[in-house]
C-alpha positions, 0 to 999 in steps of 0.5 A: 136444813129444815125449810122455813116457809115464810108467812103469806101475804093477806088481801090488801097487803103491800107487795114489792115488785122488782127487776133484779134481773132485767128491767123489761117493764121499761122496754115492754110496759104493755104486759107489766102494766096489765100484769100489775092491774090483774094482780091488784084486781085479783088480790087487792095488793098495794104494789110497791115499785123501786128505783130499778123496777122500770129502769135498768140499774147496776148490780149494786143498785138492784141489790139495794132494792132487793134489801130494801123490799126485804127489810120493809116491814110493810112489804109482805111478798116480793115479786119480780117482773121477769128474768134477765141474764146477769143477776148473778152479779147482784148476789155479792152485794147482798147479805143473805142473813138480812133477807132472812130476818124478816121471811117473806115469800119471793116469786120469780123464775129464769135468772131469778134462779140466782136469788132462789139459791141465795135464799135456799142457803138460809133455809128460806122457802121461796117460789119458782114462778109468778113473774108478773109479765109472764104470769099476770101479764100474759096476752089474752086472758090469764091462764087458769092453770097458772092462776090457780097454782099462783094463788095457792102459793101466794095466799095459801099453805099446805099441799098442792097437787101439780097436774099436767096441762091439758094444753100449752104453748111455747110461742112468744107474742110481740109485746111491743104491739098493743093488739098482742096483749088482747089476743089469746095465744094458740094452744097445743095439746099438753100430752101429759107427763113422761115418767122414767122409773128405772128403779123403785117405784116408792114414793120419795119426799124431799127439798126442791132445789134447782131452777133454770139449767143455765143459771144453775150452770152459772151457780156451779161455775161460780161456786160461791152459793152452791153448798157441798154436794152432800148437803143436797142428799135426799133433795128433789132436783128441778131443772128447765131450760130458757127461751135461749133454747140451749143445744142438747149438747150443752144440756148434756155437758152441764149435767155431766159436769154436775155428775162429775161433781158428785152432785146428781147422785145425791137426789132422790128424784128429778123434775124436768120442765117442758122444754121451750122449743120455739123462739123468734130466732128459732120458729120451729115448725111441729117437727122441729119442735119435736125433734128439739124436745126429743134431743133434749130429753135424750140428753137429760135421760142419758146423764142421769142414767150414767150419774143417778141411774135409779132415781125417778124422772118426771119429764114435761112438768109445766114450770118454766118458759112455756105456758102455763107456768106452775109455781114450784117451792124452791127449798120447800117439800115435794113428794114424788109418787111414781106408783101413783103418777103424782107430784105434790108440793107443800106451799 
């Protein structure tokens, strides 16, 4: 399927902000309002909210808001406030053809993997990243690495070179505390990407598919919006794990099942997001974080060694649940060049 890139908004256009997963602006208005203000100041956009943007709605109500935003000709992009945990229940209330009738960029991560997969099946390119609360609403100042990638995806087109973050963090702030919004997060050395190239170093290019591993697991279990495995032949897989910090065993089992399905062998390259290794429930020290990341990396590489032994793998890509959060064009074209050590995406 040829990817369909939606026309980009212009400064001053109206953009929708939705909560198709969880309406966390209702619980944590601080980072949400900060993010909206920064978007308005940076891009002069008119932000349009919907009934469930700030109030948790039923799956049918959230679906009505998604449909309303995509079918309103004034709206030129659809952004999400944050992720969630049950967006898969929204999909059965949506008509993919209706959403694709007026193509517009959709931005979101985590639970929004569900909507990315629905849009992928129509050929429409969407954008993994750009959640209002974790991108524009970041505590302290906006991360310049994140902002650069978002602006390229939001307003621009053409090729964009992803690059490793010089510094990163996976430590959360207390969003309920006003002082947290003003405090700059403590950053750690980025460490660069890790390449695993067991086969050819030839560059590969293909459409991107994937997202949050736990939601990809949802999609594989439900099976309604996953295409026959051969339709992913030559694509590039992207996976990252959430703030729930799944165990290495779980990660390995999800990939094992994807391998047994015949899915992993279809991909020409694999991008793996930097694992989030700290949470309020698991406040790991440096040794604990390193151990968690190593175990997850071994689970990923172990599964790929068995089911896709020749594909190049790029680890610790800064897209997902850590900071910075690069934007990836889901369904768009990605070029992975192991010899040059580069990853390029077409926005």
